[in-house]
mmCIF file as gemmi writes it, N, C-alpha and C atoms, coordinates in Angstrom:
data_model
loop_
_atom_site.group_PDB
_atom_site.id
_atom_site.type_symbol
_atom_site.label_atom_id
_atom_site.label_alt_id
_atom_site.label_comp_id
_atom_site.label_asym_id
_atom_site.label_entity_id
_atom_site.label_seq_id
_atom_site.pdbx_PDB_ins_code
_atom_site.Cartn_x
_atom_site.Cartn_y
_atom_site.Cartn_z
_atom_site.occupancy
_atom_site.B_iso_or_equiv
_atom_site.pdbx_formal_charge
_atom_site.auth_seq_id
_atom_site.auth_asym_id
_atom_site.pdbx_PDB_model_num
ATOM 1 N N . MET Axp A 1 ? 0.927 -1.203 -0.312 1 0 ? 1 A 1
ATOM 2 C CA . MET Axp A 1 ? -0.101 0.011 -0.193 1 0 ? 1 A 1
ATOM 3 C C . MET Axp A 1 ? 0.954 1 -0.023 1 0 ? 1 A 1
ATOM 4 N N . LYS Axp A 2 ? 0.423 2.117 -0.216 1 0 ? 2 A 1
ATOM 5 C CA . LYS Axp A 2 ? 1.647 3.637 -0.313 1 0 ? 2 A 1
ATOM 6 C C . LYS Axp A 2 ? 1.146 4.21 0.531 1 0 ? 2 A 1
ATOM 7 N N . ARG Axp A 3 ? 2.21 5.029 0.901 1 0 ? 3 A 1
ATOM 8 C CA . ARG Axp A 3 ? 2.04 5.694 2.365 1 0 ? 3 A 1
ATOM 9 C C . ARG Axp A 3 ? 2.109 6.59 1.846 1 0 ? 3 A 1
ATOM 10 N N . SER Axp A 4 ? 1.257 8.075 2.428 1 0 ? 4 A 1
ATOM 11 C CA . SER Axp A 4 ? 2.187 9.521 1.661 1 0 ? 4 A 1
ATOM 12 C C . SER Axp A 4 ? 2.782 10.178 2.799 1 0 ? 4 A 1
ATOM 13 N N . ALA Axp A 5 ? 3.425 11.207 2.585 1 0 ? 5 A 1
ATOM 14 C CA . ALA Axp A 5 ? 4.305 11.816 3.026 1 0 ? 5 A 1
ATOM 15 C C . ALA Axp A 5 ? 3.855 12.22 5.011 1 0 ? 5 A 1
ATOM 16 N N . VAL Axp A 6 ? 5.102 12.18 5.348 1 0 ? 6 A 1
ATOM 17 C CA . VAL Axp A 6 ? 4.849 12.207 6.732 1 0 ? 6 A 1
ATOM 18 C C . VAL Axp A 6 ? 4.36 13.825 7.124 1 0 ? 6 A 1
ATOM 19 N N . ILE Axp A 7 ? 3.168 14.473 8.184 1 0 ? 7 A 1
ATOM 20 C CA . ILE Axp A 7 ? 3.019 15.966 8.757 1 0 ? 7 A 1
ATOM 21 C C . ILE Axp A 7 ? 3.558 15.471 9.973 1 0 ? 7 A 1
ATOM 22 N N . GLU Axp A 8 ? 3.877 16.064 10.672 1 0 ? 8 A 1
ATOM 23 C CA . GLU Axp A 8 ? 4.581 16.382 12.066 1 0 ? 8 A 1
ATOM 24 C C . GLU Axp A 8 ? 3.796 17.31 12.887 1 0 ? 8 A 1
ATOM 25 N N . ILE Axp A 9 ? 3.243 17.363 13.608 1 0 ? 9 A 1
ATOM 26 C CA . ILE Axp A 9 ? 2.223 17.785 14.629 1 0 ? 9 A 1
ATOM 27 C C . ILE Axp A 9 ? 3 17.799 16.278 1 0 ? 9 A 1
ATOM 28 N N . GLU Axp A 10 ? 3.129 18.867 17.039 1 0 ? 10 A 1
ATOM 29 C CA . GLU Axp A 10 ? 3.538 18.888 18.26 1 0 ? 10 A 1
ATOM 30 C C . GLU Axp A 10 ? 2.066 19.495 18.911 1 0 ? 10 A 1
ATOM 31 N N . PRO Axp A 11 ? 1.271 18.635 19.462 1 0 ? 11 A 1
ATOM 32 C CA . PRO Axp A 11 ? 0.498 19.541 20.535 1 0 ? 11 A 1
ATOM 33 C C . PRO Axp A 11 ? 0.816 20.266 21.434 1 0 ? 11 A 1
ATOM 34 N N . GLU Axp A 12 ? 0.441 21.043 22.236 1 0 ? 12 A 1
ATOM 35 C CA . GLU Axp A 12 ? 0.73 21.847 23.656 1 0 ? 12 A 1
ATOM 36 C C . GLU Axp A 12 ? -0.373 21.573 24.479 1 0 ? 12 A 1
ATOM 37 N N . LEU Axp A 13 ? -0.184 22.385 25.606 1 0 ? 13 A 1
ATOM 38 C CA . LEU Axp A 13 ? -1.339 21.985 26.752 1 0 ? 13 A 1
ATOM 39 C C . LEU Axp A 13 ? -2.51 23.392 25.88 1 0 ? 13 A 1
ATOM 40 N N . ALA Axp A 14 ? -1.994 24.122 25.5 1 0 ? 14 A 1
ATOM 41 C CA . ALA Axp A 14 ? -2.508 25.566 25.111 1 0 ? 14 A 1
ATOM 42 C C . ALA Axp A 14 ? -3.422 25.555 23.454 1 0 ? 14 A 1
ATOM 43 N N . ALA Axp A 15 ? -2.746 24.403 22.667 1 0 ? 15 A 1
ATOM 44 C CA . ALA Axp A 15 ? -3.069 23.979 21.485 1 0 ? 15 A 1
ATOM 45 C C . ALA Axp A 15 ? -3.265 22.97 20.901 1 0 ? 15 A 1
ATOM 46 N N . CYS Axp A 16 ? -4.548 21.903 21.585 1 0 ? 16 A 1
ATOM 47 C CA . CYS Axp A 16 ? -4.557 20.427 20.881 1 0 ? 16 A 1
ATOM 48 C C . CYS Axp A 16 ? -3.759 20.079 19.823 1 0 ? 16 A 1
ATOM 49 N N . ILE Axp A 17 ? -4.198 18.923 19.485 1 0 ? 17 A 1
ATOM 50 C CA . ILE Axp A 17 ? -3.724 18.13 18.231 1 0 ? 17 A 1
ATOM 51 C C . ILE Axp A 17 ? -5.041 18.647 17.323 1 0 ? 17 A 1
ATOM 52 N N . GLU Axp A 18 ? -6.347 18.693 17.583 1 0 ? 18 A 1
ATOM 53 C CA . GLU Axp A 18 ? -7.053 19.212 16.639 1 0 ? 18 A 1
ATOM 54 C C . GLU Axp A 18 ? -6.593 20.833 16.032 1 0 ? 18 A 1
ATOM 55 N N . THR Axp A 19 ? -6.688 21.452 17.127 1 0 ? 19 A 1
ATOM 56 C CA . THR Axp A 19 ? -6.495 23.039 16.539 1 0 ? 19 A 1
ATOM 57 C C . THR Axp A 19 ? -4.873 22.777 15.751 1 0 ? 19 A 1
ATOM 58 N N . LYS Axp A 20 ? -4.166 22.303 16.335 1 0 ? 20 A 1
ATOM 59 C CA . LYS Axp A 20 ? -2.735 22.4 15.282 1 0 ? 20 A 1
ATOM 60 C C . LYS Axp A 20 ? -2.788 21.943 14.142 1 0 ? 20 A 1
ATOM 61 N N . ALA Axp A 21 ? -3.895 20.722 14.078 1 0 ? 21 A 1
ATOM 62 C CA . ALA Axp A 21 ? -3.847 20.022 12.823 1 0 ? 21 A 1
ATOM 63 C C . ALA Axp A 21 ? -4.745 20.863 11.641 1 0 ? 21 A 1
ATOM 64 N N . LYS Axp A 22 ? -5.833 21.458 12.17 1 0 ? 22 A 1
ATOM 65 C CA . LYS Axp A 22 ? -6.492 22.566 11.746 1 0 ? 22 A 1
ATOM 66 C C . LYS Axp A 22 ? -5.878 23.888 11.015 1 0 ? 22 A 1
ATOM 67 N N . GLN Axp A 23 ? -4.904 24.24 11.641 1 0 ? 23 A 1
ATOM 68 C CA . GLN Axp A 23 ? -3.988 25.594 11.377 1 0 ? 23 A 1
ATOM 69 C C . GLN Axp A 23 ? -2.969 24.95 10.595 1 0 ? 23 A 1
ATOM 70 N N . GLU Axp A 24 ? -2.468 23.985 10.407 1 0 ? 24 A 1
ATOM 71 C CA . GLU Axp A 24 ? -1.708 23.289 9.252 1 0 ? 24 A 1
ATOM 72 C C . GLU Axp A 24 ? -2.31 23.06 8.452 1 0 ? 24 A 1
ATOM 73 N N . TYR Axp A 25 ? -3.802 22.65 7.898 1 0 ? 25 A 1
ATOM 74 C CA . TYR Axp A 25 ? -4.503 22.301 6.828 1 0 ? 25 A 1
ATOM 75 C C . TYR Axp A 25 ? -4.983 23.499 6.251 1 0 ? 25 A 1
ATOM 76 N N . HIS Axp A 26 ? -4.797 24.66 7.158 1 0 ? 26 A 1
ATOM 77 C CA . HIS Axp A 26 ? -5.474 26.09 6.33 1 0 ? 26 A 1
ATOM 78 C C . HIS Axp A 26 ? -4.075 26.681 6.338 1 0 ? 26 A 1
ATOM 79 N N . ARG Axp A 27 ? -3.012 26.328 6.571 1 0 ? 27 A 1
ATOM 80 C CA . ARG Axp A 27 ? -1.617 27.174 6.361 1 0 ? 27 A 1
ATOM 81 C C . ARG Axp A 27 ? -1.197 26.403 4.963 1 0 ? 27 A 1
ATOM 82 N N . THR Axp A 28 ? -1.739 25.361 4.66 1 0 ? 28 A 1
ATOM 83 C CA . THR Axp A 28 ? -1.17 24.405 3.368 1 0 ? 28 A 1
ATOM 84 C C . THR Axp A 28 ? -2.468 25.107 2.655 1 0 ? 28 A 1
ATOM 85 N N . LEU Axp A 29 ? -3.412 24.979 2.541 1 0 ? 29 A 1
ATOM 86 C CA . LEU Axp A 29 ? -4.703 25.217 1.696 1 0 ? 29 A 1
ATOM 87 C C . LEU Axp A 29 ? -4.167 26.889 1.375 1 0 ? 29 A 1
ATOM 88 N N . ARG Axp A 30 ? -3.719 28.143 1.898 1 0 ? 30 A 1
ATOM 89 C CA . ARG Axp A 30 ? -3.141 29.01 1.444 1 0 ? 30 A 1
ATOM 90 C C . ARG Axp A 30 ? -1.973 28.81 0.714 1 0 ? 30 A 1
ATOM 91 N N . GLU Axp A 31 ? -1.03 27.894 1.283 1 0 ? 31 A 1
ATOM 92 C CA . GLU Axp A 31 ? 0.303 27.809 0.027 1 0 ? 31 A 1
ATOM 93 C C . GLU Axp A 31 ? -0.349 27.148 -1.518 1 0 ? 31 A 1
ATOM 94 N N . LEU Axp A 32 ? -1.427 26.085 -1.204 1 0 ? 32 A 1
ATOM 95 C CA . LEU Axp A 32 ? -1.816 25.78 -2.462 1 0 ? 32 A 1
ATOM 96 C C . LEU Axp A 32 ? -2.424 26.82 -3.119 1 0 ? 32 A 1
ATOM 97 N N . LEU Axp A 33 ? -3.125 27.336 -2.682 1 0 ? 33 A 1
ATOM 98 C CA . LEU Axp A 33 ? -3.611 28.63 -3.634 1 0 ? 33 A 1
ATOM 99 C C . LEU Axp A 33 ? -2.402 29.474 -4.023 1 0 ? 33 A 1
ATOM 100 N N . LYS Axp A 34 ? -1.525 29.39 -3.644 1 0 ? 34 A 1
ATOM 101 C CA . LYS Axp A 34 ? -0.611 30.31 -4.057 1 0 ? 34 A 1
ATOM 102 C C . LYS Axp A 34 ? 0.274 29.804 -4.712 1 0 ? 34 A 1
ATOM 103 N N . LYS Axp A 35 ? 0.525 28.598 -4.819 1 0 ? 35 A 1
ATOM 104 C CA . LYS Axp A 35 ? 1.531 27.866 -5.632 1 0 ? 35 A 1
ATOM 105 C C . LYS Axp A 35 ? 0.569 27.455 -7.061 1 0 ? 35 A 1
ATOM 106 N N . GLY Axp A 36 ? -0.653 27.251 -6.542 1 0 ? 36 A 1
ATOM 107 C CA . GLY Axp A 36 ? -1.305 26.312 -7.857 1 0 ? 36 A 1
ATOM 108 C C . GLY Axp A 36 ? -1.108 24.831 -7.78 1 0 ? 36 A 1
ATOM 109 N N . GLU Axp A 37 ? -1.058 23.878 -8.96 1 0 ? 37 A 1
ATOM 110 C CA . GLU Axp A 37 ? -0.415 22.699 -8.88 1 0 ? 37 A 1
ATOM 111 C C . GLU Axp A 37 ? 0.29 22.488 -8.353 1 0 ? 37 A 1
ATOM 112 N N . ASP Axp A 38 ? 0.153 21.515 -7.357 1 0 ? 38 A 1
ATOM 113 C CA . ASP Axp A 38 ? 1.596 20.973 -6.36 1 0 ? 38 A 1
ATOM 114 C C . ASP Axp A 38 ? 1.02 19.597 -5.545 1 0 ? 38 A 1
ATOM 115 N N . ASP Axp A 39 ? 1.545 18.669 -6.185 1 0 ? 39 A 1
ATOM 116 C CA . ASP Axp A 39 ? 0.693 17.579 -6 1 0 ? 39 A 1
ATOM 117 C C . ASP Axp A 39 ? 1.41 16.907 -4.562 1 0 ? 39 A 1
ATOM 118 N N . ARG Axp A 40 ? 2.396 17.648 -4.111 1 0 ? 40 A 1
ATOM 119 C CA . ARG Axp A 40 ? 3.098 17.22 -2.603 1 0 ? 40 A 1
ATOM 120 C C . ARG Axp A 40 ? 2.122 18.009 -1.685 1 0 ? 40 A 1
ATOM 121 N N . LEU Axp A 41 ? 1.346 19.163 -1.85 1 0 ? 41 A 1
ATOM 122 C CA . LEU Axp A 41 ? 0.821 20.154 -1.065 1 0 ? 41 A 1
ATOM 123 C C . LEU Axp A 41 ? -0.689 19.702 -1.409 1 0 ? 41 A 1
ATOM 124 N N . LYS Axp A 42 ? -1.342 18.689 -2.347 1 0 ? 42 A 1
ATOM 125 C CA . LYS Axp A 42 ? -2.63 18.553 -2.343 1 0 ? 42 A 1
ATOM 126 C C . LYS Axp A 42 ? -2.248 17.321 -1.684 1 0 ? 42 A 1
ATOM 127 N N . ASP Axp A 43 ? -1.318 16.385 -1.423 1 0 ? 43 A 1
ATOM 128 C CA . ASP Axp A 43 ? -1.242 14.576 -0.892 1 0 ? 43 A 1
ATOM 129 C C . ASP Axp A 43 ? -1.673 15.234 1.009 1 0 ? 43 A 1
ATOM 130 N N . ARG Axp A 44 ? -0.732 16.397 1.108 1 0 ? 44 A 1
ATOM 131 C CA . ARG Axp A 44 ? -0.741 17.194 2.16 1 0 ? 44 A 1
ATOM 132 C C . ARG Axp A 44 ? -2.184 17.402 2.739 1 0 ? 44 A 1
ATOM 133 N N . LEU Axp A 45 ? -2.749 18.316 1.975 1 0 ? 45 A 1
ATOM 134 C CA . LEU Axp A 45 ? -4.17 18.616 2.299 1 0 ? 45 A 1
ATOM 135 C C . LEU Axp A 45 ? -5.017 17.547 2.828 1 0 ? 45 A 1
ATOM 136 N N . GLU Axp A 46 ? -5.151 17.08 1.863 1 0 ? 46 A 1
ATOM 137 C CA . GLU Axp A 46 ? -5.909 15.35 1.303 1 0 ? 46 A 1
ATOM 138 C C . GLU Axp A 46 ? -5.469 14.771 3.396 1 0 ? 46 A 1
ATOM 139 N N . THR Axp A 47 ? -4.363 14.41 3.347 1 0 ? 47 A 1
ATOM 140 C CA . THR Axp A 47 ? -3.602 13.576 4.414 1 0 ? 47 A 1
ATOM 141 C C . THR Axp A 47 ? -4.86 14.403 5.903 1 0 ? 47 A 1
ATOM 142 N N . LEU Axp A 48 ? -4.342 16.054 5.489 1 0 ? 48 A 1
ATOM 143 C CA . LEU Axp A 48 ? -5.249 16.72 7.011 1 0 ? 48 A 1
ATOM 144 C C . LEU Axp A 48 ? -6.4 16.299 6.866 1 0 ? 48 A 1
ATOM 145 N N . ARG Axp A 49 ? -6.976 16.524 5.918 1 0 ? 49 A 1
ATOM 146 C CA . ARG Axp A 49 ? -8.458 16.529 5.92 1 0 ? 49 A 1
ATOM 147 C C . ARG Axp A 49 ? -9.244 15.192 6.307 1 0 ? 49 A 1
ATOM 148 N N . LEU Axp A 50 ? -8.399 14.059 5.87 1 0 ? 50 A 1
ATOM 149 C CA . LEU Axp A 50 ? -9.133 12.477 6.344 1 0 ? 50 A 1
ATOM 150 C C . LEU Axp A 50 ? -8.71 12.489 8.13 1 0 ? 50 A 1
ATOM 151 N N . PHE Axp A 51 ? -7.448 13.054 8.539 1 0 ? 51 A 1
ATOM 152 C CA . PHE Axp A 51 ? -6.981 12.697 9.36 1 0 ? 51 A 1
ATOM 153 C C . PHE Axp A 51 ? -8.147 13.818 10.365 1 0 ? 51 A 1
ATOM 154 N N . LEU Axp A 52 ? -8.404 14.903 10.176 1 0 ? 52 A 1
ATOM 155 C CA . LEU Axp A 52 ? -9.356 15.851 11.031 1 0 ? 52 A 1
ATOM 156 C C . LEU Axp A 52 ? -10.966 15.006 11.299 1 0 ? 52 A 1
ATOM 157 N N . GLU Axp A 53 ? -11.253 14.403 9.646 1 0 ? 53 A 1
ATOM 158 C CA . GLU Axp A 53 ? -12.661 13.949 9.697 1 0 ? 53 A 1
ATOM 159 C C . GLU Axp A 53 ? -12.407 12.211 10.202 1 0 ? 53 A 1
ATOM 160 N N . GLY Axp A 54 ? -11.43 11.592 10.187 1 0 ? 54 A 1
ATOM 161 C CA . GLY Axp A 54 ? -11.881 10.19 10.572 1 0 ? 54 A 1
ATOM 162 C C . GLY Axp A 54 ? -10.725 9.567 11.803 1 0 ? 54 A 1
ATOM 163 N N . THR Axp A 55 ? -10.796 10.521 12.885 1 0 ? 55 A 1
ATOM 164 C CA . THR Axp A 55 ? -9.795 10.423 14.126 1 0 ? 55 A 1
ATOM 165 C C . THR Axp A 55 ? -10.927 10.633 15.106 1 0 ? 55 A 1
ATOM 166 N N . ASP Axp A 56 ? -11.034 9.989 15.966 1 0 ? 56 A 1
ATOM 167 C CA . ASP Axp A 56 ? -11.342 9.917 17.433 1 0 ? 56 A 1
ATOM 168 C C . ASP Axp A 56 ? -10.183 11.218 18.047 1 0 ? 56 A 1
ATOM 169 N N . LEU Axp A 57 ? -10.373 12.885 17.629 1 0 ? 57 A 1
ATOM 170 C CA . LEU Axp A 57 ? -9.465 13.401 18.413 1 0 ? 57 A 1
ATOM 171 C C . LEU Axp A 57 ? -9.617 13.605 20.271 1 0 ? 57 A 1
ATOM 172 N N . LYS Axp A 58 ? -10.878 13.38 20.144 1 0 ? 58 A 1
ATOM 173 C CA . LYS Axp A 58 ? -11.267 13.444 22.056 1 0 ? 58 A 1
ATOM 174 C C . LYS Axp A 58 ? -10.55 12.552 22.542 1 0 ? 58 A 1
ATOM 175 N N . GLY Axp A 59 ? -10.57 11.357 22.064 1 0 ? 59 A 1
ATOM 176 C CA . GLY Axp A 59 ? -9.611 10.131 22.555 1 0 ? 59 A 1
ATOM 177 C C . GLY Axp A 59 ? -7.976 10.621 22.634 1 0 ? 59 A 1
ATOM 178 N N . LEU Axp A 60 ? -7.827 10.622 21.359 1 0 ? 60 A 1
ATOM 179 C CA . LEU Axp A 60 ? -5.733 10.887 20.897 1 0 ? 60 A 1
ATOM 180 C C . LEU Axp A 60 ? -5.64 11.941 21.658 1 0 ? 60 A 1
ATOM 181 N N . ARG Axp A 61 ? -6.326 13.1 22.098 1 0 ? 61 A 1
ATOM 182 C CA . ARG Axp A 61 ? -5.87 13.916 23.621 1 0 ? 61 A 1
ATOM 183 C C . ARG Axp A 61 ? -6.031 13.422 24.624 1 0 ? 61 A 1
ATOM 184 N N . GLU Axp A 62 ? -7.19 12.564 25.089 1 0 ? 62 A 1
ATOM 185 C CA . GLU Axp A 62 ? -6.675 11.591 26.332 1 0 ? 62 A 1
ATOM 186 C C . GLU Axp A 62 ? -5.847 10.953 26.539 1 0 ? 62 A 1
ATOM 187 N N . LYS Axp A 63 ? -5.099 10.216 25.582 1 0 ? 63 A 1
ATOM 188 C CA . LYS Axp A 63 ? -4.087 9.522 25.431 1 0 ? 63 A 1
ATOM 189 C C . LYS Axp A 63 ? -2.558 10.599 25.564 1 0 ? 63 A 1
ATOM 190 N N . TYR Axp A 64 ? -2.751 11.4 25.362 1 0 ? 64 A 1
ATOM 191 C CA . TYR Axp A 64 ? -1.482 12.569 24.866 1 0 ? 64 A 1
ATOM 192 C C . TYR Axp A 64 ? -1.425 13.504 26.229 1 0 ? 64 A 1
ATOM 193 N N . GLU Axp A 65 ? -2.764 14.108 26.416 1 0 ? 65 A 1
ATOM 194 C CA . GLU Axp A 65 ? -2.643 15.152 27.413 1 0 ? 65 A 1
ATOM 195 C C . GLU Axp A 65 ? -2.021 14.819 28.85 1 0 ? 65 A 1
ATOM 196 N N . VAL Axp A 66 ? -1.692 13.455 29.444 1 0 ? 66 A 1
ATOM 197 C CA . VAL Axp A 66 ? -0.902 13.09 30.794 1 0 ? 66 A 1
ATOM 198 C C . VAL Axp A 66 ? -0.04 13.292 30.383 1 0 ? 66 A 1
ATOM 199 N N . TYR Axp A 67 ? 0.964 12.911 29.675 1 0 ? 67 A 1
ATOM 200 C CA . TYR Axp A 67 ? 2.233 13.512 28.868 1 0 ? 67 A 1
ATOM 201 C C . TYR Axp A 67 ? 2.194 14.833 29.047 1 0 ? 67 A 1
ATOM 202 N N . LEU Axp A 68 ? 1.63 15.83 28.317 1 0 ? 68 A 1
ATOM 203 C CA . LEU Axp A 68 ? 1.999 17.121 28.756 1 0 ? 68 A 1
ATOM 204 C C . LEU Axp A 68 ? 1.834 17.854 29.639 1 0 ? 68 A 1
ATOM 205 N N . THR Axp A 69 ? 0.624 17.335 30.923 1 0 ? 69 A 1
ATOM 206 C CA . THR Axp A 69 ? 0.898 17.699 32.234 1 0 ? 69 A 1
ATOM 207 C C . THR Axp A 69 ? 2.167 17.437 32.982 1 0 ? 69 A 1
ATOM 208 N N . GLN Axp A 70 ? 2.493 16.354 32.481 1 0 ? 70 A 1
ATOM 209 C CA . GLN Axp A 70 ? 4.077 16.48 33.455 1 0 ? 70 A 1
ATOM 210 C C . GLN Axp A 70 ? 5.1 16.591 32.865 1 0 ? 70 A 1
ATOM 211 N N . GLY Axp A 71 ? 4.95 17.844 31.752 1 0 ? 71 A 1
ATOM 212 C CA . GLY Axp A 71 ? 6.024 18.409 31.456 1 0 ? 71 A 1
ATOM 213 C C . GLY Axp A 71 ? 6.762 17.737 30.133 1 0 ? 71 A 1
ATOM 214 N N . LYS Axp A 72 ? 6.366 16.806 29.411 1 0 ? 72 A 1
ATOM 215 C CA . LYS Axp A 72 ? 6.887 16.134 28.572 1 0 ? 72 A 1
ATOM 216 C C . LYS Axp A 72 ? 6.256 16.967 27.197 1 0 ? 72 A 1
ATOM 217 N N . ARG Axp A 73 ? 7.018 16.308 26.203 1 0 ? 73 A 1
ATOM 218 C CA . ARG Axp A 73 ? 6.474 16.829 24.862 1 0 ? 73 A 1
ATOM 219 C C . ARG Axp A 73 ? 6.178 15.871 24.1 1 0 ? 73 A 1
ATOM 220 N N . VAL Axp A 74 ? 4.837 15.59 22.941 1 0 ? 74 A 1
ATOM 221 C CA . VAL Axp A 74 ? 4.46 14.87 22.289 1 0 ? 74 A 1
ATOM 222 C C . VAL Axp A 74 ? 4.686 15.366 20.806 1 0 ? 74 A 1
ATOM 223 N N . ARG Axp A 75 ? 4.179 14.583 20.191 1 0 ? 75 A 1
ATOM 224 C CA . ARG Axp A 75 ? 5.032 14.682 18.747 1 0 ? 75 A 1
ATOM 225 C C . ARG Axp A 75 ? 4.278 13.541 18.072 1 0 ? 75 A 1
ATOM 226 N N . PHE Axp A 76 ? 3.565 14.157 17.121 1 0 ? 76 A 1
ATOM 227 C CA . PHE Axp A 76 ? 2.876 12.994 16.379 1 0 ? 76 A 1
ATOM 228 C C . PHE Axp A 76 ? 3.276 13.179 14.488 1 0 ? 76 A 1
ATOM 229 N N . HIS Axp A 77 ? 3.209 11.794 14.044 1 0 ? 77 A 1
ATOM 230 C CA . HIS Axp A 77 ? 3.799 11.578 13.146 1 0 ? 77 A 1
ATOM 231 C C . HIS Axp A 77 ? 2.213 10.916 12.267 1 0 ? 77 A 1
ATOM 232 N N . ILE Axp A 78 ? 1.801 11.913 11.143 1 0 ? 78 A 1
ATOM 233 C CA . ILE Axp A 78 ? 0.185 11.798 10.548 1 0 ? 78 A 1
ATOM 234 C C . ILE Axp A 78 ? 0.259 11.469 9.424 1 0 ? 78 A 1
ATOM 235 N N . TYR Axp A 79 ? -0.37 10.47 8.464 1 0 ? 79 A 1
ATOM 236 C CA . TYR Axp A 79 ? 0.511 10.072 7.18 1 0 ? 79 A 1
ATOM 237 C C . TYR Axp A 79 ? -0.9 9.118 6.684 1 0 ? 79 A 1
ATOM 238 N N . LEU Axp A 80 ? -0.875 9.012 5.571 1 0 ? 80 A 1
ATOM 239 C CA . LEU Axp A 80 ? -2.079 8.156 4.58 1 0 ? 80 A 1
ATOM 240 C C . LEU Axp A 80 ? -1.552 6.743 4.314 1 0 ? 80 A 1
ATOM 241 N N . ASP Axp A 81 ? -2.13 5.432 5.08 1 0 ? 81 A 1
ATOM 242 C CA . ASP Axp A 81 ? -1.366 4.345 5.235 1 0 ? 81 A 1
ATOM 243 C C . ASP Axp A 81 ? -2.766 3.725 3.448 1 0 ? 81 A 1
ATOM 244 N N . GLY Axp A 82 ? -2.554 3.762 2.521 1 0 ? 82 A 1
ATOM 245 C CA . GLY Axp A 82 ? -3.556 3.164 1.377 1 0 ? 82 A 1
ATOM 246 C C . GLY Axp A 82 ? -4.86 4.099 1.94 1 0 ? 82 A 1
ATOM 247 N N . GLY Axp A 83 ? -4.945 5.496 2.054 1 0 ? 83 A 1
ATOM 248 C CA . GLY Axp A 83 ? -5.774 6.393 2.144 1 0 ? 83 A 1
ATOM 249 C C . GLY Axp A 83 ? -6.575 6.274 3.396 1 0 ? 83 A 1
ATOM 250 N N . ILE Axp A 84 ? -6.175 5.757 4.403 1 0 ? 84 A 1
ATOM 251 C CA . ILE Axp A 84 ? -6.55 5.54 5.493 1 0 ? 84 A 1
ATOM 252 C C . ILE Axp A 84 ? -5.508 6.518 6.487 1 0 ? 84 A 1
ATOM 253 N N . PRO Axp A 85 ? -6.019 7.357 7.091 1 0 ? 85 A 1
ATOM 254 C CA . PRO Axp A 85 ? -5.416 8.009 8.224 1 0 ? 85 A 1
ATOM 255 C C . PRO Axp A 85 ? -4.729 7.399 9.319 1 0 ? 85 A 1
ATOM 256 N N . GLU Axp A 86 ? -3.409 7.885 9.373 1 0 ? 86 A 1
ATOM 257 C CA . GLU Axp A 86 ? -2.566 6.8 10.556 1 0 ? 86 A 1
ATOM 258 C C . GLU Axp A 86 ? -2.221 7.856 11.429 1 0 ? 86 A 1
ATOM 259 N N . TYR Axp A 87 ? -1.153 7.488 12.566 1 0 ? 87 A 1
ATOM 260 C CA . TYR Axp A 87 ? -0.519 8.505 12.909 1 0 ? 87 A 1
ATOM 261 C C . TYR Axp A 87 ? 0.169 7.446 13.826 1 0 ? 87 A 1
ATOM 262 N N . GLU Axp A 88 ? 1.328 8.186 14.307 1 0 ? 88 A 1
ATOM 263 C CA . GLU Axp A 88 ? 2.289 7.321 15.32 1 0 ? 88 A 1
ATOM 264 C C . GLU Axp A 88 ? 2.513 8.725 16.323 1 0 ? 88 A 1
ATOM 265 N N . MET Axp A 89 ? 2.636 8.352 17.488 1 0 ? 89 A 1
ATOM 266 C CA . MET Axp A 89 ? 2.62 9.586 18.776 1 0 ? 89 A 1
ATOM 267 C C . MET Axp A 89 ? 3.837 8.973 19.362 1 0 ? 89 A 1
ATOM 268 N N . LYS Axp A 90 ? 4.593 10.103 19.379 1 0 ? 90 A 1
ATOM 269 C CA . LYS Axp A 90 ? 6.195 9.943 20.266 1 0 ? 90 A 1
ATOM 270 C C . LYS Axp A 90 ? 5.969 11.028 21.387 1 0 ? 90 A 1
ATOM 271 N N . VAL Axp A 91 ? 6.725 10.413 22.733 1 0 ? 91 A 1
ATOM 272 C CA . VAL Axp A 91 ? 6.434 11.057 23.912 1 0 ? 91 A 1
ATOM 273 C C . VAL Axp A 91 ? 8.411 11.385 23.892 1 0 ? 91 A 1
ATOM 274 N N . LEU Axp A 92 ? 8.693 12.992 23.833 1 0 ? 92 A 1
ATOM 275 C CA . LEU Axp A 92 ? 10.006 13.438 23.899 1 0 ? 92 A 1
ATOM 276 C C . LEU Axp A 92 ? 10.125 13.805 25.627 1 0 ? 92 A 1
């Protein structure tokens, strides 16, 4: 199966994964509108859209917030695997 490019997002207590993913979605959309045809940006935009629409963001937040409250950093790698949104969570 084809795996898309990986998008890195690092949530904070002040900005959850959903907020950060939406910000990245809008930033990517603005860049795509400026540049026009760009397959890399289209892939990125689609990955973010599917992640936002198809992920239990509340459940995901519950998984990582415990680490943030302990002062640790959490980083997500978001990608599509065969058209399905997937992610890897790393605690730093």
